[in-house]
N, C-alpha and C positions, 0 to 999 in steps of 0.2 A: 455378213452377208457370205455366204460359201459360193462360188461359182465353181462348176464342172464342166467342162469343154468337152466335147465328142465331136469327131469331123464330120461324121453321118448324122442326118437328121434322123432317120429311124433309129439309131442308137441314141440320140437324146430323147426321143418319145420313150424309149423303152427303159430308160433309165430315171426318167421323171415318173413315168407310171409306175415304175418298182419304188420309189421313193415313197409317190404317194399312198402304195398299200403297206408300206413299213409303216408309216406315219398314222395311218388308220388301224393297223394291228396293235400298235404300241398304245393306243389312245382306245383300244376297244372296253366296252362296259361301262365306262363312266359317261357322265353326260356331254354331250358332244354336239357343236356347232360346226358344220362343213358347209365354207362359203366357196362357189365354183366360179370360175372365169368365165366368161363369153367367149366368142371368137374362136380362136385355134384354140385355146384352151379347152374346149370341148372335147377335143383329140384325146384328152386323156381318160375321160369316163369310160371308154370301152374297155379298158385294161383293168378296172378295180375289180376286186375279186367279192363276187356275192355275199359271202360269208362275214366278209367285214362289214357289213352293213348290220343294222338293227333299230330297235325301238329306243336304244340309249342315242340314236343320231336326228338332228334336224340340219337339213340341207335347204339352203338357200343361194340365190346368184349374189355375188357382189355388186352387179352391175347389170340395170336392165334399160331397155328401150321402150319407150313408150310408143305401142302399136299394137293393134287387133291382130295383124299380120301373124301368125305362128312362124313364118321364116325370118322374122325380123326380131321378135322376141327371146330374148337369151333364156327365159325358162321355157316357152314353150319349145325352143330347139332341144333343151336339154330334156325335155319332157317325151319326145319323141325318140330318145335313144335308149337301148336295151337297160342303162343303167336305171333310170327312171322303174321301169319296171320290175327289177331287182330289188330298188330301194323300196318300192311299194309293197312288193310280196314279204319282204323283211320287216314291215310296218317300223321305216322311219317316218318322221313328221316332215312336213315341207313349211316354208315359208313361199307361199304362191305370189309372184310379182308380175305374173300375166295382167295385162291392161284392164281396168272394169269399165263399163259403159259410162261416157262423160268423165271419166277420171282427168284431171289435168297432171301435168308432170310435177307440179309441187306438192300435189296428195298424195301421187305415187311415193315421192320422196318421204312423205312424213308417214306413211304408211309402214315402208322400210324399217324408218328409224325406229317408229312403236313397236313393231314385230321383234327386231333386235333388242331393244331396250325391255319386252316382256320376257324373251329366252334368258335376259342376263338376270332376271328376277327371279325368273321360276328354277333357274339352274346357279347358283350364285358361285357354286365350286367348278361349273363346266368351264370345259375349255374349247376354245375357237382355233380352227384349223382352217386353210385356203389353199387353192390352187390359184395363180396369178400368173398375169402374163402382162406384155408391155408392146405399144405400138411404136411405129416410127418415129412419131412426132415425142416419144415420152411418155405418154400416158398409160396409167396402169387403172386399174378397174374401170370406172366411167369417170377417173379426175383427169380433167385435160388440162394442158399448159395454156398461163395466161401470161408470156411474157412481155404483155403489153400492160399488166397491172397486176403487181405481187398482192396490192390492197383487194381487188376483187377476188383474187383467188383465196385470199386468208379468209373472206368472208363468207364465199362459199362453202370452202371444204377445209376449214382449219378454226373450228368454233369449238371449244370444249363442251362436251357433252351431247354433241350433235353427231350422230352414230350415221345418218345419212341425208339425203337432199336431192332433191328433183330440182333440174334447170334445164334451160334453153342454149344449148351449144352450137347455135346455126354458124356456120362458116369456120367452124373448127373439125367438124366431124360427118359424115353421109348421114349418120342417125342422130339427128340435133337434138332430140328430146329425150333426156336421159335421168336416171336416178342411181345413187351410187353410194357406196360409203364412202365416208371422210379420211382424212388423213389423220385424224383425232382417234377414228375408230382403228386403223391400220396400227399406229402407234401405240396406242393403249388397251386395244381390246383382240387382238389376235397374237396367239401364242406360237404358232409356226404356221410357214408357208413353202409352199413347192411352186416355185415361178419357172414359167417355159417359155421359151423365146427362139426361133429359127429364123434363119433367111438372111441374108445380107441386107435387106432394108431397113434391118433394125440393129445393124452394127453401130451405128452414131449414137443412137439412143441407148443402147446397151452400154458402149465407152463410157459415156456420160453417168450413168446409172451405177457403172462398177467404180470408175476411179476419177471423175471428173468432182466440181463444184457441187456440193449440194444445194440446190435453188431449185425449191420445190414448183415454184410458180413457173419455172421455166422447163425442167424436168421431174414430172411427180413421181415417176418411177425410182426416183434415186430415194424417194423414202425406204427402199427395202434396204439400204445400208445402215438404217436407223431401228427398223423393227426388230423384235425380240429375235425371231430365228426365221432366217430366209435361206432355202439354197436354191441357186439359180443353175438350170439346165440349158445350154444354148450349144450351137455349132459355129459360134462367133467368138472369133479370139479378141479380148478386151482388155 
């Protein structure tokens, strides 16, 4: 993992956007799955150049919240941005993770897994790239820490061949019903990630991710040190 530190949050944002554009430009034309981070990661979308989008690209969220509220669903928030209009106009495909009527969180997770698996089968040589964030508690995507039980963490997020999971994270996050890609997918399925994290609230988690012990159940974001290629942009010295 490469860590690039800039003192001003605005510079962090601009450099991260530049890196996302460079990544998409490098991958232009080949089959590409672009996974997007929710939360503050959605801020990067406004700077993505429309000409880098096209029918070679499928867009999906790496983390979804089970909710009919468009201000809660990560996909719905992404769909409200100019990026979505640009991607639609440029004939990108989408893996739509907005909640369906009466759908359970487990069913949403299974639908995400099936969609990712179908994309891979249809694009065996395709590349997977993503934007990625980290929370103050060390979570990344929707993968929450389970310091109380490494076994529970592994059961949920570290099963070979399981690319997404839906689960109830009550007590760990304001949005408890989550579907997320797994550690297995991040380690084995992602070719490149641009990570973005600003603010002093994230310093401790970033420190553990960058130089601390790699204990995924305590700090899931530490997986970035083991993924194939990650560039982290931050304003925090770690």
